[in-house]
C-alpha positions in Angstrom: -11.2 -67.6 -23.0 -7.9 -66.8 -24.9 -5.6 -63.9 -24.2 -5.4 -61.0 -26.7 -2.9 -62.2 -29.3 -0.1 -59.7 -30.2 1.6 -59.5 -33.6 4.5 -61.9 -33.9 7.8 -60.0 -34.5 8.5 -62.1 -37.6 5.1 -61.5 -39.1 4.8 -59.4 -42.2 2.6 -56.2 -41.8 1.2 -53.9 -44.3 1.9 -50.2 -43.6 -0.6 -47.5 -44.6 0.1 -46.1 -48.1 0.2 -42.4 -46.9 1.9 -41.0 -43.8 -1.3 -39.0 -43.1 -3.1 -42.3 -42.6 -1.2 -42.7 -39.4 -2.9 -39.7 -37.9 -6.5 -40.0 -36.6 -9.0 -37.5 -37.8 -9.5 -36.1 -34.3 -5.8 -35.7 -33.5 -4.9 -32.2 -32.2 -2.0 -32.0 -34.6 -4.5 -31.5 -37.5 -5.8 -28.4 -35.6 -2.3 -27.1 -35.0 -1.4 -27.7 -38.7 -4.4 -25.8 -40.0 -4.0 -22.9 -37.6 -0.2 -22.3 -38.2 -0.8 -22.5 -42.0 -3.0 -19.4 -41.7 -0.3 -17.3 -40.1 1.7 -14.6 -41.9 5.1 -15.4 -40.5 6.7 -12.4 -42.2 4.4 -10.0 -40.5 4.9 -11.8 -37.2 8.6 -11.2 -37.4 9.9 -14.8 -37.7 13.6 -15.1 -38.6 14.1 -16.8 -42.0 10.5 -16.3 -42.9 11.7 -15.7 -46.4 14.1 -18.5 -47.7 17.7 -17.4 -48.4 18.9 -17.7 -52.0 22.3 -18.9 -51.0 23.7 -21.4 -48.6 22.2 -24.6 -47.2 18.3 -24.5 -47.0 16.8 -24.1 -43.6 13.7 -25.5 -42.0 10.4 -23.8 -42.6 9.7 -21.7 -39.5 6.0 -22.8 -39.7 7.1 -26.4 -39.2 9.1 -25.5 -36.2 6.3 -23.5 -34.7 3.9 -26.5 -35.2 6.4 -28.7 -33.5 6.8 -26.3 -30.6 3.1 -25.9 -30.0 2.7 -29.7 -30.0 5.6 -30.0 -27.6 4.1 -27.5 -25.2 0.8 -29.5 -25.2 2.8 -32.6 -24.3 5.1 -31.1 -21.5 8.1 -30.9 -23.9 9.8 -27.6 -23.6 13.3 -26.2 -24.1 14.5 -23.0 -22.5 17.0 -22.2 -25.3 14.4 -22.8 -28.0 11.8 -20.9 -26.0 14.1 -17.9 -25.6 14.6 -17.8 -29.3 10.9 -18.2 -29.9 10.0 -15.3 -27.7 11.9 -13.0 -30.1 9.0 -13.4 -32.4 5.5 -12.1 -31.6 4.0 -15.1 -29.9 1.5 -12.8 -28.1 0.2 -11.7 -31.5 -0.1 -15.3 -32.6 -2.2 -16.0 -29.4 -4.4 -13.0 -30.2 -4.9 -14.1 -33.8 -5.9 -17.6 -32.5 -8.4 -16.0 -30.1 -9.9 -14.0 -33.0 -10.4 -17.3 -34.9 -12.2 -18.7 -31.9 -14.3 -15.6 -31.9 -15.2 -16.1 -35.6 -16.1 -19.8 -34.9 -18.6 -18.7 -32.2 -16.8 -20.4 -29.4 -17.2 -17.5 -27.0 -20.4 -16.8 -25.1 -19.5 -13.0 -24.8 -21.7 -12.5 -21.8 -20.0 -13.8 -18.7 -16.3 -13.8 -18.1 -14.1 -14.5 -15.0 -10.8 -12.9 -14.1 -8.2 -14.4 -11.9 -4.4 -14.3 -11.2 -1.9 -16.9 -10.2 1.8 -16.7 -9.2 4.4 -18.4 -11.3 7.9 -18.8 -10.1 10.4 -16.6 -12.0 13.9 -17.5 -13.2 15.4 -16.0 -10.0 16.0 -17.7 -6.7 15.1 -16.2 -3.3 18.8 -15.9 -2.4 19.2 -13.6 -5.4 16.4 -11.3 -4.3 17.2 -8.4 -1.9 15.2 -6.0 0.2 16.2 -3.4 2.7 15.3 -5.7 5.6 17.4 -8.7 4.4 20.2 -6.5 3.2 20.5 -4.9 6.7 20.6 -8.4 8.1 23.3 -9.6 5.7 25.4 -6.5 6.1 25.3 -6.9 9.9 26.3 -10.6 9.6 29.3 -9.7 7.3 30.5 -7.0 9.7 30.4 -9.5 12.6 32.3 -12.0 10.4 34.9 -9.4 9.4 35.4 -8.3 13.0 35.8 -12.0 14.1 38.5 -12.6 11.4 40.3 -9.4 12.4 40.5 -10.6 16.0 41.8 -14.0 14.7 44.6 -12.2 12.8 45.6 -10.3 15.9 45.7 -13.5 17.9 47.8 -15.2 15.3 50.3 -12.3 15.3 50.7 -12.6 19.1 50.9 -16.4 19.4 52.6 -19.4 17.9 50.5 -20.6 14.9 49.3 -24.2 14.8 49.3 -25.9 11.4 45.6 -26.8 11.9 44.6 -23.1 12.0 44.2 -20.9 8.9 47.2 -18.8 8.0 47.2 -15.0 8.1 47.1 -14.8 4.3 44.1 -17.1 4.2 42.2 -15.0 6.8 43.1 -11.8 4.9 41.7 -13.4 1.7 38.5 -14.2 3.5 38.2 -10.7 4.8 38.7 -9.3 1.3 36.0 -11.5 0.0 33.6 -10.5 2.8 34.3 -6.8 2.3 33.6 -7.1 -1.5 30.3 -8.8 -0.7 29.4 -6.1 1.8 30.2 -3.4 -0.7 27.9 -5.1 -3.2 25.1 -5.3 -0.7 25.5 -1.6 0.3 25.2 -0.7 -3.4 21.9 -2.6 -3.6 20.7 -0.9 -0.5 21.5 2.6 -1.9 19.6 1.7 -5.1 16.6 0.7 -3.1 16.8 3.9 -1.1 16.5 6.0 -4.2 12.8 4.9 -4.2 12.5 3.4 -7.7 12.0 -0.1 -6.3 11.5 -1.8 -3.0 13.6 -4.9 -3.9 16.3 -6.0 -6.3 16.3 -9.3 -8.2 19.8 -9.8 -9.6 19.0 -12.6 -12.2 15.6 -11.5 -13.5 15.4 -7.8 -12.4 11.7 -7.5 -13.1 10.6 -10.4 -10.9 9.4 -9.7 -7.4 9.0 -11.6 -4.1 5.4 -12.6 -3.6 3.2 -14.7 -1.3 2.4 -18.1 -2.8 0.5 -21.2 -1.7 0.6 -22.5 1.9 1.8 -19.2 3.3 5.1 -19.5 1.5 7.0 -16.8 -0.5 8.9 -17.0 -3.7 10.3 -14.7 -6.5 7.4 -14.7 -9.0 5.4 -13.0 -11.7 1.6 -12.5 -11.3 -0.1 -14.1 -14.3 -3.6 -12.6 -15.1 -6.3 -14.3 -17.2 -9.8 -13.5 -18.4 -11.8 -16.6 -19.4 -15.1 -16.9 -21.2 -17.8 -19.0 -19.6 -19.0 -20.9 -22.7 -16.2 -23.4 -23.2 -13.7 -22.1 -20.6 -11.4 -20.6 -23.2 -8.8 -18.0 -22.3 -9.7 -14.7 -24.0 -6.6 -12.7 -23.0 -3.7 -13.0 -20.5 -1.1 -10.6 -19.0 2.0 -10.8 -16.8 2.6 -8.2 -14.0 5.1 -7.9 -11.2 2.6 -6.5 -8.7 1.7 -9.1 -6.1 -1.8 -7.7 -5.7 -4.6 -7.9 -8.4 -5.9 -4.4 -7.8 -6.6 -2.5 -11.0 -6.5 -5.6 -13.3 -10.3 -6.3 -13.3 -11.2 -3.3 -15.4 -8.1 -3.7 -17.6 -8.8 -7.4 -18.5 -12.5 -6.8 -18.9 -11.9 -3.9 -21.3 -9.6 -6.1 -23.3 -12.2 -8.8 -23.6 -14.9 -6.3 -24.7 -12.6 -5.1 -27.5 -12.0 -8.7 -28.7 -15.7 -9.6 -28.5 -16.8 -6.1 -29.9 -19.5 -5.9 -27.2 -20.6 -3.0 -25.1 -20.8 -4.7 -21.7 -19.8 -7.9 -19.9 -20.6 -9.5 -16.5 -17.2 -10.1 -14.8 -16.7 -12.4 -11.9 -13.6 -12.0 -9.7 -12.4 -13.1 -6.2 -11.7 -11.0 -3.2 -8.2 -10.0 -4.4 -9.8 -7.7 -7.0 -12.0 -5.8 -4.5 -11.2 -2.2 -5.2 -13.5 0.8 -5.4 -11.5 2.7 -8.1 -11.5 -0.4 -10.4 -15.2 -1.0 -9.9 -15.9 2.6 -10.9 -14.0 2.1 -14.1 -16.1 -1.0 -14.8 -19.3 1.0 -14.3 -18.1 3.9 -16.5 -17.5 1.4 -19.4 -20.9 -0.2 -19.1 -19.9 -3.5 -17.5 -20.5 -4.7 -14.0 -18.8 -7.0 -11.6 -19.6 -9.6 -9.0 -16.9 -9.7 -6.3 -17.1 -10.6 -2.6 -15.3 -8.3 -0.2 -12.5 -9.3 2.1 -13.3 -9.7 5.8 -10.5 -8.0 7.8 -9.7 -9.2 11.3 -9.0 -6.8 14.2 -5.7 -6.7 16.0 -6.8 -9.1 18.7 -8.0 -11.8 16.3 -11.4 -12.1 18.0 -14.0 -12.8 15.3 -16.9 -11.4 17.3 -15.3 -7.9 17.0 -14.3 -8.0 13.3 -15.2 -4.9 11.3 -18.1 -6.6 9.7 -19.7 -7.0 13.1 -20.0 -3.2 13.4 -23.3 -1.9 11.9 -23.5 1.4 10.1 -26.4 3.7 10.7 -26.7 5.9 7.7 -29.3 8.3 9.1 -27.3 9.0 12.2 -23.9 8.7 10.4 -22.5 6.4 13.2 -21.4 2.8 13.8 -22.9 0.5 16.5 -20.5 -1.9 18.0 -21.3 -5.6 18.7 -22.3 -4.8 22.3 -24.5 -1.8 21.3 -22.3 1.2 22.0 -22.3 4.0 19.4 -19.1 5.2 17.6 -19.4 8.8 16.3 -17.8 10.6 13.3 -14.6 12.3 14.2 -12.6 13.2 11.1 -11.6 12.3 7.5 -8.2 10.7 7.2 -6.2 10.4 3.9 -4.6 7.0 3.6 -2.8 7.8 0.3 -3.4 10.0 -2.7 -6.3 7.9 -3.9 -7.8 6.7 -0.7 -9.6 8.5 2.1 -11.2 7.0 5.2 -13.8 8.5 7.6 -12.9 7.7 11.2 -15.5 6.8 13.9 -14.7 6.4 17.6 -16.1 6.7 21.2 -13.1 6.5 23.6 -15.3 7.3 26.6 -17.5 4.2 26.0 -14.4 2.0 25.2 -12.7 3.1 28.4 -15.3 1.4 30.6 -16.1 -1.6 28.3 -15.5 -5.1 29.7 -14.7 -6.4 26.2 -12.1 -3.7 25.2 -9.2 -6.2 25.3 -11.0 -8.5 22.8 -11.9 -5.6 20.5 -8.7 -3.6 20.2 -5.1 -3.3 21.4 -5.3 0.6 21.3 -5.2 1.8 24.9 -7.6 4.6 24.1 -10.3 2.5 22.3 -11.5 1.2 19.0 -11.5 3.2 15.8 -13.6 2.2 12.8 -12.5 3.5 9.4 -15.0 3.8 6.6 -14.1 4.4 3.0 -15.6 7.5 1.3 -16.7 5.1 -1.5 -18.5 2.8 1.0 -22.0 3.6 -0.2 -21.0 2.6 -3.7 -19.2 -0.6 -2.4 -22.3 -1.5 -0.5 -24.3 -1.6 -3.7 -21.6 -3.8 -5.3 -21.9 -6.1 -2.2 -25.7 -6.2 -2.4 -25.6 -7.1 -6.1 -23.0 -9.9 -5.5 -25.2 -11.3 -2.7 -28.2 -11.3 -4.9 -26.3 -13.2 -7.6 -24.6 -15.9 -5.5 -25.6 -18.7 -7.9 -24.0 -16.9 -10.8 -20.9 -16.1 -8.7 -20.4 -19.7 -7.8 -19.5 -20.3 -11.5 -16.3 -18.2 -11.1 -14.0 -21.0 -9.9 -15.3 -23.5 -12.6 -14.7 -20.9 -15.3 -11.4 -19.3 -14.5 -9.4 -21.8 -12.5 -9.9 -24.5 -15.2 -7.2 -23.1 -17.6 -4.7 -22.6 -14.8 -5.2 -26.2 -13.8 -4.7 -27.2 -17.5 -1.3 -25.5 -17.8 -0.1 -26.3 -14.3 -1.2 -29.9 -14.0 -1.9 -31.0 -17.6 0.9 -29.2 -19.4 3.3 -29.1 -16.4 4.1 -25.4 -16.4 4.6 -24.0 -12.9 7.6 -21.7 -13.5 9.1 -19.5 -16.2 12.1 -20.6 -18.2 12.9 -17.1 -19.6 13.8 -13.8 -17.9 12.0 -10.4 -18.1 8.3 -9.5 -18.3 8.1 -9.3 -22.1 9.6 -12.8 -22.4 7.4 -14.1 -19.6 4.3 -12.8 -21.3 5.3 -14.5 -24.6 6.0 -17.7 -22.7 2.6 -17.7 -20.9 0.9 -16.9 -24.2 2.4 -20.1 -25.6 1.0 -22.0 -22.6 -2.5 -20.6 -22.9 -2.4 -21.1 -26.7 -1.7 -24.8 -26.0 -4.4 -24.8 -23.3 -7.1 -23.5 -25.7 -6.0 -26.1 -28.2 -6.5 -28.8 -25.6 -9.9 -27.5 -24.7 -11.3 -27.4 -28.3 -9.8 -30.7 -29.5 
């Protein structure tokens, strides 16, 4: 059997007559070309959307936009070009594309899934400051300044060696340390005003967040809502709150407006478990499936986790894992929106052989029940009854994140500020939806 023969470099070849013949019929660039041609670039705020009458002719902004979308789909990005692109309304372009997908009947409009993922911001951890690390840095600088002052005093009283730093060099170091200390103290005062709990000096809107493998980084929290039919992103948002609380109803409402439907079934993970948000969902006619978090006790003994305490509604009390009764004591406000009902029985706890496994409180175990717990119990029951439907959540919503992180190579932001980050992620999900439909 012969090998596949290649074309000899001195052979004559006949090229296609038209450039378009080089492009296969199913190539994604045809979809990009058709989509961008439908956009009104004047309305979208593109610079040079109308050609200038004088001077050298420029490139058509539509051509550049087509090139950029294609580049994003193939892991080719440029931070400078991207920064310039975010000055136009990329978010609106994404929403227009979603409306086209809606017209083409590519959304199921019944089941959606909501999820969030942390993307590293354009701000390193060393340029992020909180009260805790500022106190540590200021203390370190004070110790260094004191050490240098002692060194100057020693140099004044003894013969200097040529190997040691001179008095002028030490004074220069002290000046530098004092300037840094002054800067840190200014950051600390700004935090103490109460407007923010941390300061990021490169991208002021970014925040320190927990990421994978118990690490932390300066990030934005990217939110998506994805339709179940073809795993297409319906809408996205960028927030600097590390938690997902409050975003379930917001993202679902956005999807309802796009779909023009009265209700949706929304699937979400434990990070979205929030009574106030669930109530908003109910008021708007939609309902959610969301498993609750299981919180450990202070000792870490799983046999005495909160879920092991059974509530008796008729008697309004809790029964602990070994059968003792915890009675209602008071209602305790946690914050302006949250109140907890406290149950306890210190007399029983005082003589319990398992007290050290149950709590670290010397008096005994306290169980706190939300005033919305009856409502949350109904949500829990509904979720438990629809486990098979809930299992689809990961397959629906984590697919687009996998596409842009692994397929398109986007794991961090190139631009600064929440508006620019939102435009950048809109580009990414626009490319993701293109990938999924082509």
